[in-house]
N, C-alpha and C positions, 0 to 999 in steps of 0.2 A: 542307442548304445553309445558308449564312449570308450575309446581304446587308450590304454596307458595312463589312465587317470581315474580317480574315484570321486563320484558325485553321489552324495547321499540324498536320494530323492526316490519316491515310489515309482516313478515312471522312467527311471534311467537304469540301464544295465551297464555296470562298470566292469571292464575287462582288463585285467592286469596279467602279467606273465612272470613265470619263475625263470628268468634268464640266467639265474645262478646255476640252474641245473644243466642247461646246455653249455654254459661257459665252463662248468666243471669238466665236461667231456673234452672240450678243446684244451683246457689247461693240462689235463692228464696226458693228452696226445702230444702237446708241445713239449712238456717236461720229459716224458719218456723218450721222445725222439731226440731231444737235445742230449740226453744222457747216452743214448745209443750211438749217436753220431759224433760225440766228443765236443759238443758245444757248451759254453759256459752259462748261457742264459736262454730264457724264453721271454719274449716281449709282448706287451699289450699297450696299444696306443688308443687312448680314450678321448672323447670330446670334452664337453663342458661337465664340470664336476657337479652333478645333480643326483638325487636319490636313485633314479632308475639305473644310472650307470654303476652305482655301487653294487647292484645285483650282479653285474658282469664281473666286476673286479673281485668281489667276494667269492664267486663261484670259480673263477680262474685260479685264484690263490689256493682254494681248497683242492681243486683238481690237480694242480701241480704237486701239492703235498701228497695227495693220494697216489699220483702217478710215480713219484720218486720212491715212495715206500714199496709200491708194487714192482718197480724196476729192481730194487734191491732184493726183494723176495724171489723174483724169477731168475735173476742173473747171478746173485751172490756177490754183486759188486756194490760199493757205496758210491752213489752218484754225487757229483759236485755241480749242481745246477741251481742258479739263482734266478730271480725275477727282475726284469726291467719294466718299469711302467711310467707313463706320463699322461697327465690331463692337458691337452693342447688348448683348451678353452674355446674350441670352435668345432663345428661339424662341416664346415664348407671350405676351409682353406687347404686346398689340395697340396700346395707347396709346403705348408707346415707339416702335413702328414708325411710327406716324402722326407723332409728333413729329420723328423723324429725317428722314422724307420731307418734312415741311413745311419743315424747316430747309434741306434741299437745294434744294427748289423756290424758296425765298426767295433763295437765292444764285444762281439762274439755271440749274438743271439741267433738261435737256429731259425727264427722266423718271428712274425708279429701277428697278433690278433687285433683286427680292426674293430674298435668299438666307437666309431665316430662317423658312421654313415658315409656320405659322399667323400669325406676326407680320406677314406680308405683307398680311393683311386691313387692318391699319392703314395700310400703304403705299397700298393702293388707295383707302381712305377719303380720304386726303390728296389724292390725284390727282383723285378725283371732286369733292371740295369745291373744289379749285382751278378746275375747269371750271365748277362752279356759280357761283362768285364772278365768274368772267370771262364768264359767260353763253355758253360755248362747248360744243359737243357732241363734236366730233372733233378730232384733232390733238394737239399737245403741250399740257400735259405727259402723258407716257405712263407706263404701268405695264408692267413686264416680269416675267412670271410665272416660276415655278421648279418643277422636278421633274415635275409633271403639266401638262397643257394647261389653263392658267388663263385662256385667252382669252375664255371664256364668261362669266367673272365680271363683275358690273356690267352685265349685258345686252349684253356685247360692245363697249361704247363706247370703252374706254380702254386695253385691253391690246393692245399692238402685236405682241408675240410672247412665247412662253415657251420657256425652255431646258429641254427635257424629259429626264427620266431614266427609262429604260424598265425599271423594276423588274418590271413585268408580264411583259415578254419574258424577263427573267432567271429569274423564278420558273417560268414555263411550260417553259423549256428545261431547267431543273434537274429538274423532275418528269418531263419527257419522257425525259431520260437514264436515269432509274430504270426507266421503262416499257420503254425500248429496251435495257436492260441495258448501257448505255454509261457509267454514272455513274463518276466518278473523283474522288478527293480531290485537287483541284487548285485553283489560284488563277486565276480568270478575270477579265481586265480588259476591260471592254466600252466601246467608243467608238463613233464614228459608223459605222465600217466593220462593226461587229457589231450595229448597230441597238440599241445600248445607251443612246445619248444622241442628241439632235437638236434641231432647232428646229421649233416648231409650224407646222402648215399647216391647210388647210380640212378634210382628212379626220380629223385628230386632233380638231379643234374639234367636228365633227359627232359623233364618238364620245363626247366628254365631255359634250356637251349631252344625248345619249341617257342617259348615266349619271346626269346631274342629274335628268332626267325620271323615270327609274326610282327614284331615291332621294327624289323629292318636292321637290327643291330648285329645279326648273325646271318651268314649266307647258308642257305639250305644244304648245299653240298658239303658244308663243313661240319655237319652234325656228328658223324662218326669219327672224324678226326679229333674233335674236342674230347669225346669220350675216350678215345684211344690214348690221347696225351694224358688225360686225367688218371687213367688206369696205370700208365707207366710211372707217373709221379707217385701215386699211392704205393706202387710196388717197391719203392725205395725204402719203405718202412716195414720192418719185419712183422711176420704174422703174430708173434707173441704180443706185440703192442696193440694191434687191432683186437686181439682176443681180450686184452685187459680193458680196452675201451668198452667192448661189449659187456664185460663183467661189471664195470662201473654203471653202465646204462641199466643193466638188469637190477643191480642193487638199488639204484634210485627208484626205478619203477616199482620194486617190491616194497619199498619203504625201509629196507634194511640199512640203506645209506641215506642220511639226511644231509643235504648240502646247505651250509649256512648262507644267510643273506644279510643285507644291511639296508636300512632306509633312512638313516641319519648319519651325520658325520661321526658322532660318538660310537655308533654301532660299527661303522667302518674302521675306526681307529682300533677297536677291540679285535676285529678280525685281522687287521694288519699286524697286531701284536701277537696273535696266536699263530698266524701263518706268515711269518716275516719273510722268509726266503731271501734274506739279505736286502730287502727293500721295505723298510717300515713306513 
């Protein structure tokens, strides 16, 4: 099996993910929270401009648009929230991630969605320093994690949610198909319905804290502190927003809501034109 790529061969199982679906949930959460808290923007910091990252950007844009419409429907207020986005051209330059996030926060972003792997360490550093300078502990600005559950990072203080990409499930199912003698050389596209992507919750957080403890990155006696900090940070977002995210999740699962995606620069340009959000 191969992950995140397609090989057309009879003995290769190619597994790709619909990251646009999980990113739509993060985009809606970021946009609605920005509107609720009086922030002007939601930000997304991406790595190298390649097709797989278009999935994230497309979903985030759609999610923001959906979330702002839902905010208007629920509150009766017209939101004024735009998008800030940048492709840094790297997945590893932590300093560049920090600088990009600092620039977005300075412009009034409620937080940033990391779509650049390890570079996101710099994103979180910028968010943490913003809180230190403001002498705040919870609330905006927020960090939004990517791929794995990153809610535990920074002792759970600042990550509101993570757009998860369940490579673990994909690998397990690929191996299981060999054991069960059902392996086929096919292309599998995994989204919310297949538990291939999703948004983080407390069970995922607990699992990743356990991973951190096993790997020596987290002290065992800090387990419940991280969860408590995470819960207090999430409590800064009103229940109606979390209800809206659940509604969007259910709509995608049922097929009533179809999140657009892009695999080419032309397709991405079309989505930027449709969901401009002040950032074509």
